[in-house]
N, C-alpha and C positions, 0 to 999 in steps of 0.2 A: 504494500500500500504506500502511496505517495500523496502528499498534499502540497499544493502550491497555489497561492492566491485563491483559496477557496475551492479549487478543483481537486477532487479526490480521484486518483487513478488506482484501480484495483487490477493486479496481475497475479498469476499463479494458477493452481489447479484446485478444483473442488469436485466432490463426488457426484453432483447432480445439477441439473438446471435450476431446481428449487433453491439449492444452496447459493448458486450464482445470483439468482434474483433477490434472495433475502439479504445477501451481503451488500448488494447495490442499494436496497432500500435502507438498510441500517446506516450506510454512508450518507444517504440523503437526510436522515433524521438528525445528523450531527449539526448543531447550530453553526451557522456561518458557511455551510456548504453551498456553493454556487452551481456546481455541476459535478456529475459522476461519470467517469469513463470506466466502464466495466469491461476490462480485458480478461476476466477470469475465464478459464477453459474447463468445461466439465469433462472428466475422464472417468469412465468411457463416455464418448459423445452420445447424447440422447437426441432422438427426433422430437422436435418441438411441435406443439399443437395447442388448440384452444383449451383442452382439458388440463394440460400442464399449466397453462396461464391461469386458469380458474383456481387451481390448487394453490398457486403462488399468491394470488391476490387474497384468497381466503386466509392463508397463513399470515400474511402481512397484517390484515385487519385484526386477526386474533392476537397478534404480538403487540399491536399498538395499545399502550396503556390508556390512551385518551379516547379510544373508540370501543363502544360496546357492540361487538360484531355478532352477538347472539341472534339478532333479528334482521341481519343483512344477508340478502341472497346475492350471489355473484353468478353471472353467466357471461359467455363470450362467443362471438361468431366472427371469424376472420380478423381476430386480434382486437375487436371492438368490445370492450368490457362494459356490461350493464350492471349497475348496482340498484337493488330494490329492497324495500323493507321499511323499518321504522327506527328512528333514533330520537332521543329526547331533546336535542338542541340543534340549532342551525350550525354551530361550530363543529359539532360531531359529524354532521352531514358533509361539511366541507373537508374535514380531516380525512374522512373515508375516501372521498374522491381524490384528494391529494395522494393518499397512500396508493390508490390504484394507479395513478399516473406514474408514480415512482417505480413501478414494476417494469423491468426490462421486457420489451416486446409489445407493450400496450400501444396501440395506434390511436385509440380514442376511448373516452370514458363517457358513458351516458348515465347520469346520476338521477335515478328516479326514487331516491330515498325520500320518505316523508318525515317531517318533524312532528312527532307527537308520541305519547307513551301510553 
């Protein structure tokens, strides 16, 4: 890992795409991060698909201490992630969307989360 002017560069090997994606998101969560260059390589190489992306987004939402992911559903088609469900605050809705954007491979996020409990 290298950090220069707020840009985090990740290099090396990880055992799965999920590990690669989670490492990238954790780098984004560090205060002051302006960009993340994720050069991690999964060994052995895995074929990427929407199901892998869904799993990674779910994992990230579950790991975020500021998001209650228990009532959020995640789906993806052609790398476009859709978030649906309920959260208690607008801030949590925005954090969930930001988390999804941080996941490597996401092309677009459709946030259909409703604010109410």
